[in-house]
C-alpha positions in Angstrom: 22.3 112.9 172.7 24.5 111.0 175.5 26.4 107.8 175.2 26.8 105.6 178.1 29.5 102.6 178.3 31.6 100.6 180.7 35.4 101.0 180.7 37.8 98.4 181.5 41.5 98.4 183.3 40.8 101.4 185.2 42.1 101.0 189.0 43.0 104.8 190.5 41.8 108.3 189.9 44.8 109.0 187.4 43.0 106.1 185.5 39.7 107.9 185.2 41.2 111.5 184.4 43.4 110.1 181.9 40.3 108.1 180.3 38.1 111.1 181.0 41.1 113.4 179.0 41.4 110.9 176.1 37.4 111.2 175.6 37.2 114.9 175.5 39.8 114.9 172.7 37.5 112.4 170.5 36.1 114.8 167.8 32.2 115.1 168.1 32.7 115.0 172.1 31.2 118.1 173.9 31.3 116.4 177.4 32.9 113.6 178.7 32.9 112.3 182.3 34.4 108.9 183.9 33.3 107.5 187.0 35.9 105.3 188.8 33.6 103.5 191.3 31.1 102.4 188.6 33.9 102.2 186.0 31.4 104.2 183.7 31.9 106.8 180.8 29.3 109.3 179.5 29.6 111.7 176.6 27.2 114.3 175.2 27.8 114.6 171.8 28.1 117.8 169.9 25.5 119.3 167.7 25.8 117.8 164.3 28.0 114.7 165.2 27.4 111.6 163.7 26.7 109.5 166.7 27.8 106.0 165.2 31.3 107.6 163.9 31.7 109.5 167.1 31.1 106.0 169.2 33.7 103.8 166.8 36.2 106.7 167.7 35.9 106.9 171.3 36.1 102.9 171.2 39.4 103.3 169.3 41.0 106.0 171.6 40.1 104.1 174.7 41.7 101.1 173.8 44.7 103.0 172.3 45.0 104.5 176.0 44.9 101.3 177.7 41.3 101.6 178.9 39.1 99.9 176.7 35.7 100.0 176.5 33.5 97.3 177.2 31.9 95.6 174.0 28.9 93.5 175.1 27.9 90.2 172.4 24.6 90.1 172.0 22.1 88.1 170.1 18.9 89.2 168.9 15.9 86.9 167.2 14.4 88.4 164.8 10.9 88.0 163.6 9.5 88.7 159.8 12.5 88.2 157.8 12.1 86.1 154.4 15.2 87.2 152.1 18.3 88.5 152.1 16.8 92.0 151.3 15.6 91.5 154.8 19.0 90.6 156.0 20.4 93.7 154.5 17.6 96.1 155.9 18.1 94.7 159.6 21.8 95.0 159.2 21.8 98.4 158.0 19.6 99.7 160.9 21.8 97.8 163.4 24.8 99.4 162.4 23.2 103.2 162.4 22.8 102.5 166.2 25.5 104.5 167.9 27.9 102.3 169.8 27.3 98.9 167.5 30.0 97.1 165.5 30.2 94.0 163.8 26.2 93.6 163.2 25.9 90.3 161.1 22.1 89.0 160.4 21.4 85.3 159.6 18.6 84.4 157.5 18.9 80.9 158.3 18.7 81.2 162.0 16.5 84.2 162.2 18.8 86.2 164.8 21.4 89.0 164.7 25.1 88.9 166.0 26.6 91.8 167.1 29.1 94.0 169.5 27.3 96.6 171.3 29.0 99.4 173.3 26.3 100.8 175.4 24.3 98.5 178.1 21.0 99.5 176.6 19.4 96.7 174.5 15.9 98.2 174.4 17.3 100.7 171.4 18.5 97.7 169.1 15.0 96.5 169.7 13.6 99.5 168.8 15.8 99.9 165.5 14.9 96.9 164.2 11.1 97.4 164.7 11.3 100.7 162.9 13.2 98.9 160.2 9.9 96.9 160.1 10.6 93.6 162.0 10.3 92.5 165.4 12.9 91.3 167.8 13.7 90.4 171.1 16.7 89.9 173.2 18.0 86.4 173.2 21.2 86.6 175.4 21.3 89.3 178.3 24.3 90.9 179.1 25.9 90.5 182.8 24.0 92.7 185.3 26.7 95.1 187.2 26.6 93.1 190.1 27.5 90.2 187.7 30.4 91.9 186.8 31.4 93.0 190.5 31.0 89.4 191.5 33.0 87.8 188.6 35.8 90.5 189.3 36.0 90.0 193.0 36.0 85.9 192.3 39.3 86.6 189.6 41.1 88.7 192.3 40.3 86.4 195.0 42.0 83.7 192.6 44.9 85.8 192.1 45.2 86.7 195.7 45.3 83.3 197.0 47.7 82.1 194.3 50.3 85.4 195.5 49.9 84.8 198.9 50.4 81.0 198.5 53.7 82.0 196.4 54.7 84.4 199.0 54.3 82.9 202.3 57.7 81.1 202.3 59.5 83.7 201.7 57.6 85.6 204.2 58.3 83.0 206.7 61.9 83.1 206.1 61.8 87.1 206.1 59.5 86.3 209.7 62.5 84.3 211.3 65.2 86.8 210.8 63.9 90.0 210.5 60.6 90.8 212.5 61.0 94.3 213.4 60.9 95.3 209.7 57.5 93.4 209.2 56.5 96.0 212.2 57.0 98.6 209.2 60.3 100.0 210.5 63.9 99.3 209.4 67.1 101.3 210.8 70.7 101.9 209.7 71.4 98.9 212.6 69.0 96.5 211.4 68.1 97.2 207.5 65.2 95.5 206.0 66.5 92.9 203.8 68.8 89.5 203.8 72.6 89.9 204.0 74.7 87.6 201.6 76.0 86.2 204.5 73.0 85.4 206.3 71.3 83.0 204.0 72.9 80.5 201.4 72.8 81.2 197.6 70.3 78.4 197.5 68.0 80.2 199.6 68.2 83.3 197.4 67.6 81.4 194.6 64.4 79.8 195.9 63.1 83.3 196.9 63.8 84.4 193.2 61.8 81.4 191.6 58.7 81.8 194.0 58.7 85.6 193.4 59.1 85.4 190.1 56.3 83.1 189.5 54.2 86.0 191.8 55.2 88.8 189.5 54.7 86.7 185.9 51.0 85.0 187.0 48.9 86.7 189.7 50.8 89.8 189.5 51.2 90.1 185.8 48.4 92.3 185.6 50.2 95.5 187.1 52.6 95.2 183.9 50.5 94.6 181.6 48.5 97.6 182.4 51.2 99.5 183.9 54.2 99.6 181.4 51.9 100.5 178.2 50.8 103.5 180.5 53.9 104.1 181.7 55.3 104.3 178.1 52.7 106.8 176.6 53.7 109.4 179.6 50.4 108.6 181.2 51.7 106.5 183.9 48.7 105.1 186.6 48.4 103.2 189.9 49.5 100.1 187.4 52.4 101.8 186.7 53.6 102.6 190.6 53.0 99.3 191.5 55.0 97.8 188.5 57.7 100.2 188.9 58.2 99.6 192.7 58.0 95.7 192.6 59.7 95.4 189.5 62.5 97.5 191.0 62.7 95.4 193.8 62.8 92.3 192.4 65.2 93.8 189.6 67.7 94.7 191.9 67.3 91.4 194.2 67.8 89.4 191.1 71.0 91.4 189.9 72.3 91.0 193.7 71.8 87.1 193.6 73.6 86.5 190.0 76.0 89.3 189.9 76.9 89.7 193.4 80.3 91.0 192.2 79.1 94.1 190.8 77.4 95.2 194.3 79.2 96.8 197.2 79.4 94.7 200.2 77.0 96.6 202.4 74.6 96.6 199.2 74.1 93.1 198.9 70.5 92.7 200.2 67.6 91.2 198.3 64.1 92.4 198.4 62.2 89.8 197.1 60.1 89.4 200.1 59.1 92.9 199.4 58.3 92.5 195.9 55.9 89.4 196.6 54.2 91.0 199.5 53.5 94.4 197.8 51.3 92.4 195.2 50.0 90.4 197.5 48.8 92.7 199.6 47.4 95.4 196.7 45.8 92.1 195.3 43.7 92.0 199.1 43.1 95.7 199.0 41.5 95.3 195.6 39.8 92.4 196.3 38.0 94.0 199.3 37.5 97.1 197.3 35.3 95.2 194.6 33.4 93.1 197.3 32.5 96.5 198.7 32.1 98.1 195.4 29.4 95.4 195.2 27.5 96.2 198.5 27.4 99.5 197.5 25.0 98.9 194.5 22.9 96.8 196.9 20.1 99.5 196.1 20.1 98.8 192.5 20.2 95.0 192.9 17.4 95.1 195.6 15.5 97.0 192.8 16.5 94.8 190.3 15.2 91.7 192.3 11.7 93.4 192.5 11.0 92.5 188.8 9.5 88.9 188.5 10.7 86.7 185.7 7.0 85.3 184.6 3.5 86.6 184.4 0.2 84.8 183.9 -1.1 86.2 181.1 -4.4 85.0 179.4 -4.1 84.4 176.0 -6.7 82.6 173.5 -9.0 81.5 176.0 -6.2 80.2 178.7 -3.8 81.3 180.8 -0.2 80.5 180.3 2.7 81.4 181.8 4.8 83.8 179.8 8.7 85.4 180.4 8.0 89.3 181.3 9.9 90.2 178.0 6.9 88.9 176.2 4.1 91.1 177.8 2.7 93.3 175.4 0.6 96.5 176.0 -2.9 95.7 176.3 -2.7 91.9 177.7 -4.6 90.8 180.5 -2.6 89.1 183.6 -3.6 87.6 186.3 -2.2 88.1 189.6 -2.7 85.5 192.1 -2.3 86.5 196.1 1.3 87.2 197.3 2.9 87.2 194.0 4.8 89.9 192.5 3.1 92.3 190.0 4.6 91.8 186.7 4.3 95.0 184.8 2.2 98.6 185.4 -1.2 98.3 184.7 -5.0 98.7 185.4 -7.2 96.6 187.5 -10.0 95.6 185.5 -11.7 92.8 188.2 -10.8 92.1 191.8 -9.8 93.7 194.9 -7.1 93.3 197.1 -4.2 95.5 199.2 -0.8 96.0 197.6 2.6 96.2 199.0 4.1 99.1 197.4 6.9 100.1 200.1 9.6 99.4 198.0 8.6 101.8 195.3 7.0 104.6 197.4 8.5 104.1 200.7 5.1 103.7 202.4 4.8 100.7 204.9 0.9 100.7 204.6 -0.6 98.6 201.7 -2.9 100.6 199.1 -6.2 99.2 198.9 -6.7 98.2 195.1 -10.2 97.9 193.2 -11.4 98.3 189.5 -10.0 101.3 187.8 -6.9 101.5 190.2 -3.6 101.6 189.0 -0.6 98.8 189.5 3.2 99.2 189.5 5.4 96.2 188.4 7.6 95.1 191.1 5.1 95.5 194.3 3.4 92.5 195.8 -0.3 91.5 195.7 -1.6 90.7 199.2 -4.7 88.5 199.8 -6.6 89.6 196.9 -7.0 88.1 193.2 -6.7 90.7 190.6 -6.8 90.7 186.9 -4.7 93.3 185.0 -4.6 94.9 182.0 -1.1 95.9 181.3 -0.5 99.5 180.5 3.3 99.8 180.2 6.2 97.4 179.7 10.2 97.4 179.5 11.6 100.6 179.8 8.4 102.4 180.1 7.7 100.8 183.5 8.0 102.8 186.8 10.4 100.5 188.1 12.7 101.0 184.9 12.3 104.8 185.1 13.4 104.4 189.0 16.4 101.9 188.1 17.4 104.6 185.4 17.3 107.5 187.5 18.9 106.0 190.3 21.6 104.5 188.0 22.1 108.2 186.3 22.2 109.8 189.7 24.8 107.1 191.0 27.0 108.0 188.1 26.6 111.6 188.2 29.8 113.8 188.9 29.5 116.3 191.4 31.4 119.7 191.0 33.7 119.0 193.8 35.0 116.2 191.6 36.0 118.4 189.0 38.8 119.6 191.5 40.0 116.0 192.7 39.9 115.3 188.7 42.6 118.2 188.1 44.8 117.2 190.9 44.9 113.4 190.5 45.7 113.6 186.5 49.1 115.2 187.7 49.2 112.9 191.1 50.9 110.1 189.3 53.3 111.6 187.5 54.6 113.9 190.8 54.6 110.8 193.0 57.4 109.2 190.4 59.3 112.3 190.4 59.2 112.4 194.2 60.4 108.4 194.5 63.1 109.6 191.9 63.9 112.7 194.2 64.2 110.6 197.2 66.3 107.9 195.6 68.5 111.0 194.4 68.8 112.5 197.8 69.8 109.1 199.3 72.2 108.4 196.9 74.0 111.6 197.3 73.6 112.2 201.0 72.5 109.0 202.7 74.6 106.4 205.1 75.6 103.5 203.7 74.2 101.2 202.5 73.3 104.1 200.5 72.1 102.1 197.7 69.8 100.0 199.6 68.5 102.7 201.4 67.7 104.5 198.4 65.7 101.6 197.0 63.6 101.3 200.1 62.7 104.9 199.9 62.2 105.1 196.1 60.0 101.9 196.2 57.9 102.5 199.2 57.2 106.1 197.9 56.0 104.6 194.8 54.1 102.0 196.6 52.4 104.1 199.5 50.7 106.7 197.1 47.2 106.0 196.8 45.3 107.5 194.0 42.8 105.1 194.1 41.5 106.6 197.6 41.3 109.9 195.9 39.4 108.9 192.6 36.9 106.7 195.1 36.3 109.5 197.2 33.5 111.0 195.9 31.4 108.4 193.3 31.8 105.7 196.0 29.6 107.5 198.3 27.3 108.9 195.7 26.4 105.4 194.5 25.7 104.3 198.3 23.9 108.0 199.3 21.8 107.5 196.0 20.9 104.3 196.7 19.5 104.6 200.3 17.4 107.7 199.0 15.4 105.1 196.4 15.0 102.7 199.5 13.7 105.7 201.5 11.4 106.5 198.5 13.4 109.4 197.5 15.0 109.8 193.9 17.8 111.9 193.1 17.1 112.5 189.8 20.4 114.3 189.1 23.3 113.3 191.2 24.6 117.0 191.6 21.2 117.9 193.5 22.9 116.0 196.3 26.0 118.7 196.9 23.4 121.4 196.1 20.5 120.6 198.4 23.1 119.8 201.4 23.3 123.7 201.3 20.2 124.7 200.9 18.8 127.4 203.3 15.6 128.4 201.9 12.6 126.0 201.1 9.5 127.3 199.4 6.9 125.1 199.2 3.1 125.0 196.9 0.2 124.8 198.8 -2.3 122.9 196.9 -1.3 118.8 196.4 2.3 119.8 198.3 1.4 120.8 201.6 -2.3 119.8 201.7 -3.6 116.4 200.0 -5.1 118.8 197.1 -8.9 116.9 197.7 -11.2 118.8 199.5 -12.9 117.2 202.6 -16.0 118.1 204.4 -14.9 119.8 207.6 -18.2 121.5 209.1 -22.0 120.9 208.7 -24.3 122.9 210.7 -28.4 122.2 209.8 -30.8 124.8 211.4 -33.8 122.4 211.2 -34.7 118.5 212.1 -34.0 115.7 209.0 -31.4 114.7 207.2 -30.1 117.8 205.4 -26.8 116.4 204.8 -28.4 113.5 202.6 -30.4 115.9 200.6 -27.6 118.1 200.0 -25.7 115.0 198.9 -28.3 113.8 196.9 -28.3 117.1 194.7 -24.5 117.4 194.6 -24.0 113.6 193.5 -25.7 114.6 190.2 -22.6 116.9 190.0 -18.8 116.6 189.1 -17.1 119.8 190.7 -14.5 118.9 193.3 -16.6 120.2 196.2 -19.6 118.1 195.3 -17.4 115.0 195.6 -16.4 115.8 199.2 -19.7 116.4 200.0 -20.9 112.9 198.5 -18.2 111.1 200.2 -19.2 112.9 203.3 -22.5 111.4 203.0 -21.6 107.7 202.2 -23.6 105.2 204.0 -26.7 107.0 204.3 -30.2 106.7 201.9 -30.1 109.6 199.7 -33.7 110.9 198.8 -34.1 111.2 194.8 -32.9 114.3 193.4 -33.5 115.8 189.8 -33.5 119.3 187.5 -30.0 119.7 188.6 -28.8 123.3 187.9 -25.4 124.6 187.8 -24.6 128.4 188.1 -20.9 128.8 187.8 -19.0 131.1 190.1 -22.3 130.7 192.6 -24.1 127.1 193.0 -26.1 124.9 192.3 -30.1 124.4 192.5 -32.5 121.4 191.9 -35.6 119.5 193.3 -34.8 117.1 196.3 -37.9 115.1 197.9 -40.1 117.3 196.4 -38.7 120.5 197.7 -36.3 122.7 195.9 -32.6 122.9 197.1 -30.5 126.0 197.0 -26.7 125.4 197.7 -23.9 128.1 197.1 -22.6 131.3 198.1 -23.8 134.3 199.8 -24.4 136.0 196.2 -26.7 133.3 195.2 -28.6 133.5 198.5 -29.2 137.0 197.7 -30.1 136.4 194.2 -32.6 134.0 195.8 -33.9 136.4 198.2 -32.9 134.2 200.9 -32.6 136.0 204.5 -29.0 135.3 206.3 -30.0 136.9 209.8 -30.1 133.5 211.4 -26.6 132.7 210.4 -25.0 136.1 210.4 -23.1 136.1 213.4 -21.5 132.7 212.2 -20.7 134.0 208.7 -19.0 136.9 210.6 -16.9 134.4 212.2 -16.0 132.1 209.8 -14.9 135.2 207.7 -12.6 136.5 210.4 -11.3 132.7 209.9 -10.6 133.3 206.3 -13.0 130.6 205.7 -15.7 131.0 202.9 -18.6 128.5 204.0 -21.3 127.2 201.4 -24.7 128.3 202.2 -27.7 126.1 202.0 -31.5 127.3 201.8 -34.8 125.1 201.0 -38.4 125.9 200.1 -37.0 129.6 200.2 -35.4 129.7 203.9 -31.7 129.1 204.9 -31.0 125.8 206.3 -27.9 125.5 207.3 -24.4 125.9 205.8 -20.8 123.8 205.4 -17.4 124.1 204.7 -15.2 122.1 202.5 -11.2 122.7 202.9 -8.2 121.7 201.7 -6.5 119.3 204.2 -3.0 119.7 205.2 -1.2 116.2 204.6 0.3 114.0 207.2 3.7 115.4 208.6 3.6 118.6 206.7 3.4 120.8 209.7 6.4 118.6 211.4 8.2 118.5 208.1 8.0 122.5 208.3 9.0 122.6 212.4 11.9 120.1 211.3 13.1 122.8 208.7 12.9 125.7 211.1 14.2 123.9 213.7 17.3 123.4 211.6 17.6 127.0 211.1 15.9 126.8 207.2 13.9 129.6 206.0 10.4 128.3 204.7 8.0 129.9 202.6 4.5 129.3 201.0 3.7 130.2 197.4 -0.1 129.8 196.8 -2.3 130.7 194.2 -5.1 130.3 196.9 -6.9 133.6 198.2 -4.6 135.2 200.6 -6.9 134.8 203.7 -7.1 131.2 203.0 -3.5 130.4 202.5 -2.4 132.9 205.3 -4.9 130.5 207.4 -3.4 127.2 205.8 0.0 128.7 206.6 -0.7 129.6 210.1 -1.8 125.8 210.9 1.2 124.6 209.4 3.7 127.1 211.4 4.7 129.2 208.3 5.5 132.6 208.8 6.1 133.7 205.4 3.1 133.3 202.7 3.4 134.8 198.7 -0.3 134.2 197.9 -2.6 134.7 195.0 0.1 134.1 192.7 -0.8 132.9 189.3 0.9 129.2 188.1 3.1 131.4 185.8 4.1 133.6 188.7 5.6 130.9 190.6 9.0 130.9 188.7 8.9 134.9 189.7 8.3 134.4 192.8 11.0 131.6 193.2 13.6 133.7 191.0 12.9 136.5 193.9 13.8 134.4 196.7 16.8 133.4 195.1 18.3 136.5 195.4 19.0 135.9 199.1 20.5 132.7 198.7 20.0 129.0 197.1 16.4 128.0 197.1 14.6 124.9 197.0 11.0 124.5 195.5 8.8 122.0 196.4 5.6 121.3 194.3 3.5 118.5 192.9 5.4 118.6 189.7 2.5 119.1 187.4 1.5 122.8 187.6 4.7 123.6 188.9 7.3 122.8 186.2 8.5 126.1 185.7 9.0 126.8 189.5 10.5 123.5 189.8 13.2 124.1 187.1 14.2 128.0 188.4 15.0 126.8 191.5 18.4 125.5 192.7 16.6 122.3 193.5 13.5 121.0 192.7 11.8 118.5 194.4 8.9 116.9 193.1 5.9 115.6 195.1 4.7 112.1 193.3 2.8 109.1 194.2 4.8 106.4 192.9 3.4 106.7 189.3 2.9 109.9 188.8 6.1 111.4 188.9 7.3 114.7 187.5 10.9 113.4 186.2 11.2 116.1 183.6 11.2 119.1 185.5 12.8 118.1 189.1 16.2 117.5 190.3 14.6 114.9 193.3 11.4 113.1 193.0 9.3 112.5 196.7 7.7 109.3 195.3 5.1 108.5 197.9 3.9 111.7 197.9 4.5 112.4 201.5 5.9 115.8 202.6 8.5 114.1 205.1 10.2 113.2 202.2 11.9 116.5 202.0 13.6 115.6 205.3 14.6 112.6 204.0 16.2 114.1 200.9 18.1 116.9 203.2 19.2 114.2 205.7 20.8 111.9 203.0 22.6 114.9 200.6 23.8 116.3 204.1 24.9 112.8 205.1 26.4 112.1 201.9 28.6 115.4 201.8 30.2 114.8 204.9 30.5 111.4 203.9 32.6 112.6 200.7 34.1 115.4 203.1 35.5 112.9 205.3 36.5 110.5 202.3 38.6 113.3 200.6 40.4 114.4 204.1 41.5 111.2 204.4 42.5 110.6 200.9 44.6 113.7 200.6 45.4 113.4 204.1 46.9 110.1 203.7 49.0 110.8 200.7 50.1 114.2 202.1 51.7 112.8 205.4 53.3 109.5 204.7 54.5 109.8 201.3 57.3 112.0 203.1 57.2 109.2 205.9 58.1 106.6 203.0 60.9 109.2 201.5 62.6 108.9 204.7 61.8 112.3 206.7 61.6 110.3 210.1 65.1 109.0 209.3 67.4 111.7 210.5 65.5 111.9 213.5 65.0 108.0 214.6 67.0 106.4 212.2 63.4 104.7 211.0 62.6 103.8 207.1 59.2 102.7 206.0 59.1 99.2 205.0 58.0 98.8 201.1 55.5 95.5 202.3 54.3 97.9 205.1 54.1 100.8 202.4 52.2 98.3 200.2 49.3 97.2 203.2 49.0 101.2 203.7 48.1 101.5 199.8 45.5 98.9 200.0 43.9 99.8 203.0 43.6 103.5 201.9 40.8 102.5 199.2 39.2 100.0 201.3 38.6 102.4 204.2 37.1 105.0 201.7 34.4 102.6 200.6 33.8 101.3 203.8 33.1 104.9 205.0 31.1 105.1 202.3 29.2 102.2 203.3 28.1 103.9 206.2 25.5 105.8 204.2 23.3 102.4 204.1 22.3 103.0 207.7 21.2 106.3 207.3 17.8 106.4 209.1 14.5 106.6 207.4 12.7 109.6 209.8 
C-alpha cells in the first residue's frame, strides 16, 4: 500500500534527500521517495504494517525534521446519522483511514471535521459508505496550481518588501563602488564601505534597513535554516542564513564596536546581506512561477471537467453539481457543451471532439449505444447519456492519476543525484570554513575582510536547488506534454528506459492492423448482384467475416435469406431468393462437389500471395470469390519506416498463419516476423528478444498482457476508453500507432533535457564554488562579490526550470 502527501519547507535537493532519509527510517516504511519539484512524498508500506500508525509516525518524523507534511482540513457532509452511536461509528471509520487525524463528527450539523494527510478525498467517502452512511465533500482542498500560485504570491510580496528596503542601501553602494556590482573586487578596491568614507549615521541607516530585511522577508531562511543546522542536517536555507547572517553580524560588530576591529577590516557588508536575501527571494519567486507553468498539462486536464450536469430527475431536467451524479443517471448533453461523465448514448446523434483525451483531431461520430468520455466536447447534436462512471472511476480521472503518478516518479538517475546532494551542503560549509581559514592564514590585508567575502560567497553561490530540480521538473513537463499528445506514461521511469530502446516488437492484430476485417476483393463469374445475395445470407451470421461482407453491401437492397446453416471451420449455407448458396473455403466446396476449374488460376495466384479466399457457389456451380482481410492501420508503415530510419530493430509477433503474417509484414516494411505464436508464447518471444538488448513491446493490451509486462517497456495501444493500464508502462490513448514515435520522441527529449540540467547544475557548482573561494585572486586580484554570488545562485535554479519548460514545445509529429 502507498501513501502520498505534500511536504512543506523543502527548498533544495538537500532538503528532499534529508526528508527522504527521515521517511525511510520510519518503522513500517518499505520504500520512501521524495520529489522536490512537486513537494510530494510517497511511501510504500511494509507487509503487515498498520497504515494509520505509520501515517502518524511519518507525520511526526517529518515535523521534527523541519519538513512538516501538509494536513488538509476537510469537511464532510454525512447523511443517515440519527444518534450518538452513528457518530461513534463514523468517527471510528474515519480514524482508520491512513493519514487521518483529529476526526470529529457532529450529529447536530451532520458533518465531520478532520485533518487529512493525503490529497485523495474519495477514500474518506468510501470509508464512511462502508460504515453504512453516505458522504460528500463540502470543502475541497486547494488544487496544486492554486498552491503554487499562493506560494508565488507570498514570495512576490516578500520580494517587494526586501527590494524596497534594500534599494536605498544599494543606491549608496552603487554611488561609490560600482566595480563591486560588476561582481569583482580587488585588493586595491575592496567591496565594502570603509569607516572613513561614510558617516556613522549612514551605517546606522543601513543597519536599520537591512535588519528589517532579515527579520521580515528574510526571516524564513533563519526560521528553517537554523533548526536544520542545529539538527546536523543543514539545507539551502542554512547556507543563506549563515551567509547573510555572517555578513550582517560582522557589519554590526564593526558599526557598534569598531575599536575591536583592525583599521583595515573596518568595512560593512549590510548591502551584501540585503542583496543576498532579495536576489534569492527573486529566484524562488521566478522558480515558483515556472513550476506552475510546468504543471500546465495537469491544469488543462483538470479544466476539462465541467462543474455541473443537466440530469433528468423525476420527470424534470435539473442542473446538478458533478459530485451529485450517480451511476445510471440520464444526462442531457446540449450542443457545444462538455460531457459531464463517462457514459453511453441512449438517444441522439452528434460528433464529439475527443482530441484532449485521445490526441485525435477529427471529431468522432456518436449515436445510440456509443460510449462517451467525460471532459470531451459535444458537437452540434443533442445527446442523452446514461452515466456509466463517475468520480475517480472516469477515464479523465484515471488519466489525471496516471499523469500525476508519472510526474512524481523517481528515475534511476535520480538515485545518484540524491546520494550526492545528501552530502552537498555539509561539504559546502566545510569548504566555506576552509576558505575563511586559508584567507586568514595566507591572505593579504585586509585578511579578515577578504576571508569574510570568500566564506560568504562560497556559502551563497552553492546551489543544491538546481541539482534537486534537474530531474523531477523535466519529468513533470515531459509527462505532461506527452499526455497532451495522447501518450500516457503510466510509470515515470519508462521515460528513461524507452529513451534507450533499440528493439521494438509489435503485435499484429489490433496493433499494426485495425483488428476489424474488411472486404478487399470481390469477383463474380455471372451477372446479377451476387454481393447483395451473399450479404443477405451473411447478415444472419455473427461471424466477423460476415460483418465485413454485410458492411461492404451497405446501401444495397438485400433479397430474402433463410435456413442459415453454420458449418464451423468450413463456412455457411442457406437459401437466398429461392436458390441454395454455399459460402466457404475449398474444403467446403469439395464436400459439396463444386467444380473449381473456372477459378483454378486465380486460386493459385492468391495462394502465392498468402491470401485465403472465401468461395461462393450458387445452384451447385462456382459463382465467385471474395477476400476479407485485416487492413493495416493508418501511419503503421510510416511508423515502422521512421523507427528503422532511426536505427531501431523492428519485429512483428503474430498468432496468424505464417504466410499471412509475412504478407502483412512485407506491406509494412518489417523483415523479422515471428508467426503462429500463441498468446502465451508472446511472452517467451519477448524474453528471447531481450537477450539481445532492451525490448519495447507494443500490443493492444488485452491479449498481450504477459508480453507487455515482460518487456523492458510495454506500450499498450488503447482507444481512449479501453486502456490496458495494468500491464503497460505507456498507454497510447488514441490507438494511433504513430503514438509510438511520439512516446519515443518525448522520452528521448526528456532524457536529453535531464542531462542538460544535470550538466548545468553540477558544472555550475564545480566551476563557481572555487571562484567564490578566491582561486582567481592570486592571478587577477579578483574576489567574487557575495551579491553577485546570490544572483548566480538564484539564476541557477531558474535556468534549470526554464530549460525543462522547453519540453512543452516538443512537436506532435
